[in-house]
KEVEX-299842 format. One record per residue (C-alpha): residue number from 1; y, x, z. Coordinates in Angstrom, 1 decimal, padded with zeros to 4 digits. Layout:
<rec figu="NUM" yy="Y" xx="X" zz="Z"/>
...
//
This chain:
<rec figu="1" yy="076.8" xx="013.9" zz="080.3"/>
<rec figu="2" yy="074.6" xx="015.4" zz="083.3"/>
<rec figu="3" yy="075.1" xx="019.1" zz="083.4"/>
<rec figu="4" yy="072.8" xx="021.7" zz="085.8"/>
<rec figu="5" yy="074.8" xx="024.5" zz="086.6"/>
<rec figu="6" yy="072.1" xx="027.4" zz="087.5"/>
<rec figu="7" yy="073.0" xx="030.4" zz="088.9"/>
<rec figu="8" yy="070.7" xx="033.1" zz="090.2"/>
<rec figu="9" yy="073.3" xx="034.2" zz="093.5"/>
<rec figu="10" yy="075.8" xx="031.5" zz="094.5"/>
<rec figu="11" yy="078.3" xx="034.0" zz="096.3"/>
<rec figu="12" yy="082.1" xx="034.4" zz="096.2"/>
<rec figu="13" yy="082.9" xx="036.3" zz="092.8"/>
<rec figu="14" yy="084.5" xx="035.6" zz="089.6"/>
<rec figu="15" yy="081.4" xx="033.8" zz="088.2"/>
<rec figu="16" yy="081.1" xx="031.4" zz="091.0"/>
<rec figu="17" yy="084.7" xx="030.5" zz="090.7"/>
<rec figu="18" yy="084.3" xx="029.8" zz="087.0"/>
<rec figu="19" yy="081.5" xx="027.5" zz="088.0"/>
<rec figu="20" yy="083.3" xx="025.9" zz="090.7"/>
<rec figu="21" yy="086.3" xx="025.4" zz="088.5"/>
<rec figu="22" yy="084.3" xx="023.4" zz="085.7"/>
<rec figu="23" yy="082.5" xx="021.5" zz="088.1"/>
<rec figu="24" yy="085.6" xx="020.2" zz="089.9"/>
<rec figu="25" yy="087.7" xx="019.4" zz="086.4"/>
<rec figu="26" yy="085.1" xx="018.2" zz="084.1"/>
<rec figu="27" yy="083.6" xx="015.9" zz="087.0"/>
<rec figu="28" yy="087.3" xx="014.6" zz="087.8"/>
<rec figu="29" yy="087.7" xx="012.6" zz="084.8"/>
<rec figu="30" yy="083.8" xx="011.6" zz="084.4"/>
<rec figu="31" yy="083.1" xx="013.7" zz="081.5"/>
<rec figu="32" yy="080.3" xx="015.6" zz="083.4"/>
<rec figu="33" yy="078.2" xx="014.3" zz="086.3"/>
<rec figu="34" yy="077.4" xx="018.0" zz="087.8"/>
<rec figu="35" yy="074.3" xx="019.2" zz="089.7"/>
<rec figu="36" yy="074.0" xx="022.6" zz="091.0"/>
<rec figu="37" yy="070.6" xx="025.0" zz="091.4"/>
<rec figu="38" yy="070.3" xx="028.3" zz="092.7"/>
<rec figu="39" yy="068.4" xx="031.5" zz="093.7"/>
<rec figu="40" yy="070.0" xx="033.5" zz="096.5"/>
<rec figu="41" yy="072.5" xx="031.1" zz="098.9"/>
<rec figu="42" yy="076.1" xx="032.0" zz="099.4"/>
<rec figu="43" yy="079.4" xx="030.6" zz="099.7"/>
<rec figu="44" yy="079.3" xx="028.6" zz="096.5"/>
<rec figu="45" yy="076.4" xx="026.5" zz="097.8"/>
<rec figu="46" yy="078.8" xx="025.3" zz="100.7"/>
<rec figu="47" yy="081.8" xx="024.6" zz="098.3"/>
<rec figu="48" yy="079.3" xx="022.4" zz="096.0"/>
<rec figu="49" yy="078.3" xx="020.6" zz="098.8"/>
<rec figu="50" yy="081.5" xx="019.7" zz="100.1"/>
<rec figu="51" yy="082.2" xx="018.4" zz="096.5"/>
<rec figu="52" yy="079.3" xx="016.1" zz="097.0"/>
<rec figu="53" yy="077.1" xx="017.8" zz="094.2"/>
<rec figu="54" yy="073.4" xx="017.6" zz="094.5"/>
<rec figu="55" yy="072.0" xx="021.1" zz="095.1"/>
<rec figu="56" yy="068.5" xx="022.9" zz="095.0"/>
<rec figu="57" yy="067.3" xx="026.1" zz="095.9"/>
<rec figu="58" yy="065.1" xx="027.4" zz="093.0"/>
<rec figu="59" yy="063.2" xx="030.5" zz="093.3"/>
<rec figu="60" yy="063.6" xx="033.0" zz="090.2"/>
<rec figu="61" yy="061.8" xx="036.3" zz="090.5"/>
<rec figu="62" yy="062.5" xx="037.6" zz="087.1"/>
<rec figu="63" yy="063.7" xx="037.0" zz="083.9"/>
<rec figu="64" yy="060.5" xx="035.8" zz="082.4"/>
<rec figu="65" yy="059.3" xx="033.9" zz="085.5"/>
<rec figu="66" yy="057.3" xx="031.2" zz="084.0"/>
<rec figu="67" yy="056.8" xx="029.3" zz="087.3"/>
<rec figu="68" yy="060.3" xx="029.3" zz="087.8"/>
<rec figu="69" yy="060.8" xx="027.9" zz="084.5"/>
<rec figu="70" yy="058.3" xx="025.0" zz="084.8"/>
<rec figu="71" yy="059.8" xx="024.3" zz="088.3"/>
<rec figu="72" yy="063.3" xx="024.2" zz="086.6"/>
<rec figu="73" yy="061.9" xx="021.8" zz="083.7"/>
<rec figu="74" yy="060.8" xx="019.7" zz="086.4"/>
<rec figu="75" yy="064.0" xx="019.5" zz="088.4"/>
<rec figu="76" yy="065.7" xx="018.5" zz="085.3"/>
<rec figu="77" yy="063.3" xx="015.8" zz="084.4"/>
<rec figu="78" yy="063.7" xx="014.3" zz="088.1"/>
<rec figu="79" yy="067.6" xx="014.6" zz="087.8"/>
<rec figu="80" yy="068.0" xx="013.2" zz="084.3"/>
<rec figu="81" yy="069.8" xx="016.8" zz="083.1"/>
<rec figu="82" yy="071.0" xx="016.9" zz="079.5"/>
<rec figu="83" yy="072.0" xx="020.6" zz="079.6"/>
<rec figu="84" yy="071.7" xx="023.6" zz="081.6"/>
<rec figu="85" yy="074.6" xx="025.9" zz="082.0"/>
<rec figu="86" yy="073.6" xx="029.4" zz="082.8"/>
<rec figu="87" yy="075.8" xx="032.6" zz="083.6"/>
<rec figu="88" yy="073.3" xx="035.7" zz="083.9"/>
<rec figu="89" yy="070.6" xx="036.7" zz="082.0"/>
<rec figu="90" yy="067.9" xx="036.0" zz="084.5"/>
<rec figu="91" yy="068.6" xx="032.3" zz="084.9"/>
<rec figu="92" yy="069.4" xx="032.0" zz="081.0"/>
<rec figu="93" yy="066.0" xx="033.2" zz="080.2"/>
<rec figu="94" yy="064.4" xx="031.0" zz="082.7"/>
<rec figu="95" yy="066.2" xx="028.1" zz="081.5"/>
<rec figu="96" yy="065.5" xx="028.9" zz="077.9"/>
<rec figu="97" yy="061.7" xx="029.1" zz="078.8"/>
<rec figu="98" yy="061.9" xx="025.7" zz="080.5"/>
<rec figu="99" yy="062.5" xx="024.0" zz="077.1"/>
<rec figu="100" yy="058.6" xx="024.8" zz="076.5"/>
<rec figu="101" yy="058.1" xx="022.1" zz="079.2"/>
<rec figu="102" yy="061.2" xx="019.9" zz="078.6"/>
<rec figu="103" yy="061.7" xx="019.7" zz="074.9"/>
<rec figu="104" yy="064.8" xx="017.7" zz="075.2"/>
<rec figu="105" yy="066.7" xx="020.3" zz="077.4"/>
<rec figu="106" yy="069.8" xx="021.9" zz="075.9"/>
<rec figu="107" yy="071.1" xx="025.6" zz="077.1"/>
<rec figu="108" yy="074.5" xx="026.9" zz="077.3"/>
<rec figu="109" yy="074.8" xx="030.4" zz="078.3"/>
<rec figu="110" yy="078.4" xx="032.1" zz="079.5"/>
<rec figu="111" yy="078.6" xx="035.6" zz="079.3"/>
<rec figu="112" yy="080.8" xx="037.1" zz="082.0"/>
<rec figu="113" yy="080.7" xx="040.9" zz="081.3"/>
<rec figu="114" yy="081.1" xx="043.4" zz="078.6"/>
<rec figu="115" yy="078.3" xx="045.6" zz="079.1"/>
<rec figu="116" yy="075.8" xx="047.1" zz="076.5"/>
<rec figu="117" yy="072.0" xx="045.9" zz="077.1"/>
<rec figu="118" yy="069.2" xx="048.3" zz="076.8"/>
<rec figu="119" yy="066.9" xx="048.7" zz="073.8"/>
<rec figu="120" yy="064.2" xx="046.4" zz="075.3"/>
<rec figu="121" yy="066.5" xx="043.8" zz="076.5"/>
<rec figu="122" yy="068.5" xx="043.6" zz="073.0"/>
<rec figu="123" yy="065.0" xx="043.2" zz="071.6"/>
<rec figu="124" yy="064.1" xx="040.3" zz="073.6"/>
<rec figu="125" yy="067.5" xx="038.9" zz="073.5"/>
<rec figu="126" yy="066.8" xx="038.5" zz="069.7"/>
<rec figu="127" yy="063.4" xx="037.0" zz="070.5"/>
<rec figu="128" yy="064.9" xx="034.4" zz="072.8"/>
<rec figu="129" yy="067.9" xx="033.8" zz="070.6"/>
<rec figu="130" yy="065.7" xx="031.4" zz="068.9"/>
<rec figu="131" yy="065.7" xx="029.1" zz="071.7"/>
<rec figu="132" yy="069.5" xx="029.1" zz="072.3"/>
<rec figu="133" yy="071.9" xx="026.3" zz="071.6"/>
<rec figu="134" yy="075.4" xx="027.5" zz="072.4"/>
<rec figu="135" yy="076.9" xx="030.4" zz="074.2"/>
<rec figu="136" yy="080.6" xx="031.2" zz="075.5"/>
<rec figu="137" yy="082.3" xx="034.4" zz="075.8"/>
<rec figu="138" yy="085.1" xx="034.7" zz="078.2"/>
<rec figu="139" yy="087.0" xx="037.2" zz="076.1"/>
<rec figu="140" yy="086.8" xx="038.6" zz="072.5"/>
<rec figu="141" yy="085.3" xx="042.0" zz="073.4"/>
<rec figu="142" yy="082.6" xx="040.0" zz="075.4"/>
<rec figu="143" yy="081.9" xx="038.3" zz="072.1"/>
<rec figu="144" yy="081.5" xx="041.3" zz="070.4"/>
<rec figu="145" yy="078.9" xx="042.7" zz="072.8"/>
<rec figu="146" yy="077.3" xx="039.6" zz="073.0"/>
<rec figu="147" yy="076.3" xx="040.1" zz="069.1"/>
<rec figu="148" yy="075.8" xx="043.7" zz="069.7"/>
<rec figu="149" yy="073.2" xx="042.8" zz="072.1"/>
<rec figu="150" yy="071.3" xx="040.8" zz="070.0"/>
<rec figu="151" yy="072.5" xx="037.1" zz="070.0"/>
<rec figu="152" yy="073.4" xx="035.3" zz="066.9"/>
<rec figu="153" yy="077.3" xx="035.3" zz="066.6"/>
<rec figu="154" yy="077.8" xx="031.8" zz="064.9"/>
<rec figu="155" yy="076.9" xx="030.2" zz="068.1"/>
<rec figu="156" yy="079.1" xx="032.0" zz="070.3"/>
<rec figu="157" yy="082.4" xx="030.5" zz="071.2"/>
<rec figu="158" yy="085.5" xx="032.6" zz="072.8"/>
<rec figu="159" yy="087.0" xx="030.6" zz="075.6"/>
<rec figu="160" yy="089.3" xx="032.1" zz="078.2"/>
<rec figu="161" yy="089.0" xx="031.6" zz="082.0"/>
<rec figu="162" yy="091.9" xx="029.4" zz="083.2"/>
<rec figu="163" yy="093.6" xx="027.9" zz="085.9"/>
<rec figu="164" yy="095.9" xx="025.2" zz="087.0"/>
<rec figu="165" yy="099.3" xx="026.1" zz="087.0"/>
<rec figu="166" yy="100.2" xx="023.5" zz="089.6"/>
<rec figu="167" yy="097.9" xx="024.5" zz="092.2"/>
<rec figu="168" yy="099.5" xx="028.0" zz="092.4"/>
<rec figu="169" yy="102.9" xx="026.8" zz="092.6"/>
<rec figu="170" yy="105.2" xx="027.5" zz="095.4"/>
<rec figu="171" yy="107.1" xx="030.7" zz="096.5"/>
<rec figu="172" yy="107.6" xx="033.2" zz="099.3"/>
<rec figu="173" yy="108.1" xx="030.6" zz="102.0"/>
<rec figu="174" yy="104.4" xx="029.4" zz="101.5"/>
<rec figu="175" yy="102.8" xx="032.7" zz="102.6"/>
<rec figu="176" yy="102.3" xx="033.9" zz="106.4"/>
<rec figu="177" yy="101.0" xx="037.2" zz="105.5"/>
<rec figu="178" yy="103.6" xx="039.4" zz="105.7"/>
<rec figu="179" yy="104.3" xx="038.1" zz="109.3"/>
<rec figu="180" yy="100.7" xx="038.4" zz="110.2"/>
<rec figu="181" yy="100.6" xx="042.0" zz="108.9"/>
<rec figu="182" yy="104.2" xx="042.8" zz="110.3"/>
<rec figu="183" yy="105.6" xx="043.7" zz="106.8"/>
<rec figu="184" yy="109.2" xx="043.6" zz="106.4"/>
<rec figu="185" yy="110.8" xx="040.6" zz="104.3"/>
<rec figu="186" yy="112.5" xx="042.8" zz="101.8"/>
<rec figu="187" yy="109.6" xx="045.6" zz="101.5"/>
<rec figu="188" yy="107.7" xx="045.6" zz="098.0"/>
<rec figu="189" yy="104.3" xx="044.5" zz="098.5"/>
<rec figu="190" yy="101.6" xx="045.2" zz="095.8"/>
<rec figu="191" yy="098.2" xx="043.4" zz="095.9"/>
<rec figu="192" yy="094.7" xx="044.0" zz="094.7"/>
<rec figu="193" yy="091.9" xx="041.7" zz="095.5"/>
<rec figu="194" yy="088.4" xx="042.8" zz="094.7"/>
<rec figu="195" yy="085.1" xx="043.9" zz="096.2"/>
<rec figu="196" yy="084.9" xx="047.6" zz="097.0"/>
<rec figu="197" yy="082.4" xx="048.7" zz="094.4"/>
<rec figu="198" yy="082.3" xx="051.5" zz="092.1"/>
<rec figu="199" yy="083.6" xx="049.9" zz="089.2"/>
<rec figu="200" yy="086.6" xx="048.3" zz="090.5"/>
<rec figu="201" yy="088.6" xx="051.5" zz="090.4"/>
<rec figu="202" yy="089.8" xx="052.0" zz="094.4"/>
<rec figu="203" yy="089.6" xx="055.7" zz="094.6"/>
<rec figu="204" yy="091.6" xx="055.8" zz="091.1"/>
<rec figu="205" yy="094.2" xx="053.5" zz="092.7"/>
<rec figu="206" yy="094.5" xx="055.1" zz="096.2"/>
<rec figu="207" yy="095.1" xx="058.5" zz="094.0"/>
<rec figu="208" yy="097.9" xx="056.7" zz="092.0"/>
<rec figu="209" yy="099.6" xx="055.6" zz="095.2"/>
<rec figu="210" yy="099.8" xx="059.4" zz="096.3"/>
<rec figu="211" yy="101.5" xx="059.8" zz="093.1"/>
<rec figu="212" yy="103.7" xx="057.1" zz="093.8"/>
<rec figu="213" yy="104.7" xx="058.1" zz="097.2"/>
<rec figu="214" yy="106.1" xx="061.5" zz="095.7"/>
<rec figu="215" yy="107.7" xx="059.8" zz="092.9"/>
<rec figu="216" yy="109.9" xx="057.2" zz="094.6"/>
<rec figu="217" yy="112.0" xx="056.5" zz="097.5"/>
<rec figu="218" yy="111.5" xx="053.0" zz="097.6"/>
<rec figu="219" yy="109.0" xx="051.6" zz="100.7"/>
<rec figu="220" yy="105.9" xx="049.9" zz="099.5"/>
<rec figu="221" yy="103.0" xx="048.5" zz="100.9"/>
<rec figu="222" yy="099.5" xx="048.2" zz="099.1"/>
<rec figu="223" yy="097.5" xx="045.3" zz="100.2"/>
<rec figu="224" yy="093.8" xx="045.7" zz="099.5"/>
<rec figu="225" yy="091.9" xx="042.6" zz="099.9"/>
<rec figu="226" yy="088.0" xx="042.5" zz="099.9"/>
<rec figu="227" yy="084.8" xx="043.8" zz="101.2"/>
<rec figu="228" yy="081.9" xx="045.9" zz="099.9"/>
<rec figu="229" yy="079.7" xx="049.1" zz="099.9"/>
<rec figu="230" yy="082.9" xx="051.3" zz="099.2"/>
<rec figu="231" yy="085.4" xx="049.6" zz="101.9"/>
<rec figu="232" yy="084.9" xx="052.5" zz="104.5"/>
<rec figu="233" yy="084.7" xx="055.2" zz="101.9"/>
<rec figu="234" yy="088.0" xx="053.9" zz="100.8"/>
<rec figu="235" yy="089.7" xx="053.8" zz="103.8"/>
<rec figu="236" yy="088.7" xx="057.6" zz="104.6"/>
<rec figu="237" yy="090.0" xx="058.7" zz="101.3"/>
<rec figu="238" yy="093.4" xx="056.9" zz="102.0"/>
<rec figu="239" yy="093.5" xx="058.7" zz="105.1"/>
<rec figu="240" yy="092.8" xx="062.1" zz="103.6"/>
<rec figu="241" yy="095.4" xx="061.4" zz="100.8"/>
<rec figu="242" yy="098.1" xx="061.1" zz="103.3"/>
<rec figu="243" yy="098.3" xx="057.5" zz="102.7"/>
<rec figu="244" yy="099.8" xx="055.7" zz="105.8"/>
<rec figu="245" yy="098.8" xx="052.3" zz="107.4"/>
<rec figu="246" yy="102.3" xx="051.0" zz="106.5"/>
<rec figu="247" yy="101.7" xx="052.3" zz="102.7"/>
<rec figu="248" yy="098.2" xx="051.0" zz="102.5"/>
<rec figu="249" yy="096.6" xx="047.7" zz="104.3"/>
<rec figu="250" yy="092.9" xx="046.9" zz="104.1"/>
<rec figu="251" yy="092.6" xx="043.3" zz="105.1"/>
<rec figu="252" yy="088.9" xx="042.6" zz="104.3"/>
<rec figu="253" yy="087.8" xx="039.4" zz="102.4"/>
<rec figu="254" yy="090.2" xx="036.6" zz="102.5"/>
<rec figu="255" yy="089.6" xx="032.9" zz="101.7"/>
<rec figu="256" yy="093.3" xx="032.2" zz="102.1"/>
<rec figu="257" yy="094.0" xx="033.9" zz="098.2"/>
<rec figu="258" yy="097.2" xx="031.8" zz="097.3"/>
<rec figu="259" yy="098.5" xx="033.0" zz="100.7"/>
<rec figu="260" yy="098.0" xx="036.6" zz="099.5"/>
<rec figu="261" yy="099.4" xx="036.2" zz="095.9"/>
<rec figu="262" yy="102.6" xx="034.5" zz="097.5"/>
<rec figu="263" yy="103.5" xx="037.6" zz="099.7"/>
<rec figu="264" yy="103.1" xx="039.9" zz="097.1"/>
<rec figu="265" yy="105.5" xx="041.4" zz="094.3"/>
<rec figu="266" yy="103.2" xx="042.6" zz="092.2"/>
<rec figu="267" yy="099.4" xx="042.5" zz="091.1"/>
<rec figu="268" yy="097.1" xx="045.2" zz="090.6"/>
<rec figu="269" yy="093.8" xx="045.5" zz="088.6"/>
<rec figu="270" yy="092.2" xx="048.9" zz="088.3"/>
<rec figu="271" yy="088.8" xx="048.0" zz="087.4"/>
<rec figu="272" yy="086.6" xx="049.8" zz="084.8"/>
<rec figu="273" yy="084.7" xx="046.9" zz="083.7"/>
<rec figu="274" yy="086.4" xx="043.4" zz="083.5"/>
<rec figu="275" yy="085.5" xx="040.3" zz="081.1"/>
<rec figu="276" yy="088.1" xx="038.1" zz="082.1"/>
<rec figu="277" yy="089.6" xx="038.2" zz="085.7"/>
<rec figu="278" yy="090.3" xx="034.8" zz="087.5"/>
<rec figu="279" yy="092.1" xx="037.1" zz="090.0"/>
<rec figu="280" yy="094.6" xx="038.5" zz="087.4"/>
<rec figu="281" yy="095.1" xx="034.9" zz="085.7"/>
<rec figu="282" yy="095.8" xx="033.2" zz="089.3"/>
<rec figu="283" yy="098.2" xx="035.8" zz="090.4"/>
<rec figu="284" yy="100.2" xx="035.6" zz="087.2"/>
<rec figu="285" yy="100.0" xx="031.8" zz="087.8"/>
<rec figu="286" yy="101.5" xx="032.3" zz="091.2"/>
<rec figu="287" yy="104.4" xx="034.2" zz="089.8"/>
<rec figu="288" yy="103.1" xx="037.8" zz="089.9"/>
<rec figu="289" yy="103.4" xx="040.2" zz="087.0"/>
<rec figu="290" yy="100.7" xx="042.5" zz="086.9"/>
<rec figu="291" yy="099.5" xx="046.1" zz="085.8"/>
<rec figu="292" yy="095.9" xx="046.0" zz="084.6"/>
<rec figu="293" yy="093.7" xx="048.4" zz="083.0"/>
<rec figu="294" yy="092.8" xx="048.2" zz="079.3"/>
<rec figu="295" yy="089.1" xx="047.4" zz="079.9"/>
<rec figu="296" yy="087.0" xx="044.8" zz="078.6"/>
<rec figu="297" yy="089.2" xx="041.3" zz="078.3"/>
<rec figu="298" yy="092.2" xx="042.5" zz="080.2"/>
<rec figu="299" yy="093.9" xx="043.1" zz="076.9"/>
<rec figu="300" yy="093.4" xx="039.3" zz="075.9"/>
<rec figu="301" yy="095.5" xx="038.6" zz="078.9"/>
<rec figu="302" yy="098.5" xx="040.8" zz="078.5"/>
<rec figu="303" yy="099.5" xx="043.7" zz="076.5"/>
<rec figu="304" yy="103.1" xx="044.1" zz="077.8"/>
<rec figu="305" yy="106.4" xx="042.7" zz="079.1"/>
<rec figu="306" yy="106.1" xx="039.9" zz="076.8"/>
<rec figu="307" yy="103.1" xx="038.6" zz="078.6"/>
<rec figu="308" yy="103.9" xx="039.5" zz="082.0"/>
<rec figu="309" yy="102.8" xx="043.2" zz="082.9"/>
<rec figu="310" yy="101.7" xx="046.5" zz="082.0"/>
<rec figu="311" yy="098.2" xx="047.7" zz="080.4"/>
<rec figu="312" yy="097.3" xx="051.1" zz="081.4"/>
<rec figu="313" yy="094.7" xx="053.5" zz="080.9"/>
<rec figu="314" yy="091.8" xx="053.5" zz="083.3"/>
<rec figu="315" yy="091.3" xx="056.4" zz="085.6"/>
<rec figu="316" yy="094.8" xx="058.0" zz="084.5"/>
<rec figu="317" yy="096.6" xx="058.0" zz="088.1"/>
<rec figu="318" yy="099.6" xx="059.3" zz="086.5"/>
<rec figu="319" yy="100.2" xx="056.5" zz="084.0"/>
<rec figu="320" yy="099.6" xx="053.7" zz="086.8"/>
<rec figu="321" yy="101.8" xx="055.4" zz="089.4"/>
<rec figu="322" yy="104.3" xx="055.6" zz="086.7"/>
<rec figu="323" yy="103.8" xx="051.8" zz="086.1"/>
<rec figu="324" yy="104.2" xx="050.9" zz="089.7"/>
<rec figu="325" yy="107.6" xx="052.9" zz="090.1"/>
<rec figu="326" yy="108.9" xx="051.0" zz="087.1"/>
<rec figu="327" yy="108.1" xx="047.8" zz="088.8"/>
<rec figu="328" yy="109.3" xx="049.3" zz="092.6"/>
<rec figu="329" yy="112.9" xx="050.4" zz="090.9"/>
<rec figu="330" yy="113.7" xx="048.1" zz="087.9"/>
<rec figu="331" yy="114.2" xx="044.8" zz="089.3"/>
<rec figu="332" yy="115.4" xx="043.4" zz="086.2"/>
<rec figu="333" yy="112.0" xx="044.4" zz="084.7"/>
<rec figu="334" yy="110.4" xx="043.0" zz="087.5"/>
<rec figu="335" yy="111.9" xx="039.7" zz="087.1"/>
<rec figu="336" yy="111.5" xx="039.5" zz="083.4"/>
<rec figu="337" yy="107.8" xx="040.0" zz="083.8"/>
<rec figu="338" yy="107.5" xx="037.5" zz="086.4"/>
<rec figu="339" yy="108.7" xx="035.0" zz="084.3"/>
<rec figu="340" yy="106.9" xx="036.0" zz="081.4"/>
<rec figu="341" yy="103.4" xx="036.1" zz="083.4"/>
<rec figu="342" yy="103.9" xx="032.4" zz="084.3"/>
<rec figu="343" yy="104.9" xx="031.3" zz="080.7"/>
<rec figu="344" yy="102.0" xx="033.3" zz="079.2"/>
<rec figu="345" yy="099.3" xx="031.4" zz="081.8"/>
<rec figu="346" yy="101.0" xx="027.8" zz="081.1"/>
<rec figu="347" yy="100.5" xx="028.6" zz="077.3"/>
<rec figu="348" yy="097.2" xx="030.2" zz="076.8"/>
<rec figu="349" yy="095.1" xx="030.1" zz="080.1"/>
<rec figu="350" yy="095.7" xx="026.4" zz="081.3"/>
<rec figu="351" yy="092.5" xx="024.7" zz="082.8"/>
<rec figu="352" yy="092.5" xx="021.4" zz="081.0"/>
<rec figu="353" yy="092.5" xx="023.5" zz="077.8"/>
<rec figu="354" yy="089.7" xx="025.5" zz="079.0"/>
<rec figu="355" yy="087.7" xx="022.7" zz="080.2"/>
<rec figu="356" yy="088.0" xx="020.6" zz="077.0"/>
<rec figu="357" yy="087.0" xx="023.5" zz="075.1"/>
<rec figu="358" yy="083.5" xx="024.0" zz="077.3"/>
<rec figu="359" yy="083.1" xx="020.5" zz="077.1"/>
<rec figu="360" yy="083.2" xx="020.8" zz="073.5"/>
<rec figu="361" yy="080.4" xx="023.2" zz="073.5"/>
<rec figu="362" yy="078.4" xx="020.8" zz="075.8"/>
<rec figu="363" yy="078.8" xx="018.4" zz="072.9"/>
<rec figu="364" yy="077.7" xx="020.7" zz="070.1"/>
<rec figu="365" yy="074.7" xx="022.3" zz="072.0"/>
<rec figu="366" yy="073.2" xx="018.5" zz="072.4"/>
<rec figu="367" yy="073.9" xx="017.5" zz="068.9"/>
//
């Protein structure tokens, strides 16, 4: 099956990781011959080209860009595409409109957010739904939101994001980060790897770290990886809260994410909005327990110790600091959560299960 993965911005976030993962594993066993088209270039284009995937830039000015829809239909005819897999509303609408010019085209849309659409968009969703073939929600709340946004629920399947546990195997000796940053081997290290954006909760996290500092005598370092619009503001807030460079380390955007996981003892997600985070799942596959906010699809990943961590209330620094303190001071709890996290990923978030389920959606769309 020839599948065109269509993306407006080919950057470096979770959606791009989703696309790259599907391309890698669905093409490995010959089920899918992948192609890639995008509007705005970024890191994902380089990664697709490195895998030998044919790529093409396709200008897409708006959701109802009929010139883009006609160009997409022509590109699909040129490449012999059977199905277009989309990931944001702009390219989703354009792919559905492209069916006007290429009647054989089939469209699958994956929703990567748990966010309500405005009234006009809900109306246009209902109108476009007549052209839709199949949809994927990466979490249960995502499916609920899709139906609330005007899409028919009988064509929506929940398929969790997943990883290859073997790719994240290893131990502390595989990491060079502590040596690079001058962090002692016995110091407790927490990690958050997220762009510095308003919905990622960095200010809330830093306030929780201040409370943690007041509650425990156990030395800790929080490593904050990522870049973004609020990076400098977050650095300033950390200084204002009296958090020292030994307690918080801002290391910028990193491609060596496994190196970061293997250096840490605990993963933190402080987001206000999540669907189903690859970073959380990867971290847990690497052997890290996690503290995550009860937002979006996070509760599909874990609800407590049995799944490998703690689920906490968003924007409650007191609760988050209490959770971090428990991991710092109760090593038996830490060890149980670490083992449970790895088992949870192997049983529920394994990549071959995700790919098989996604391919079955492709088949249903093409029937």
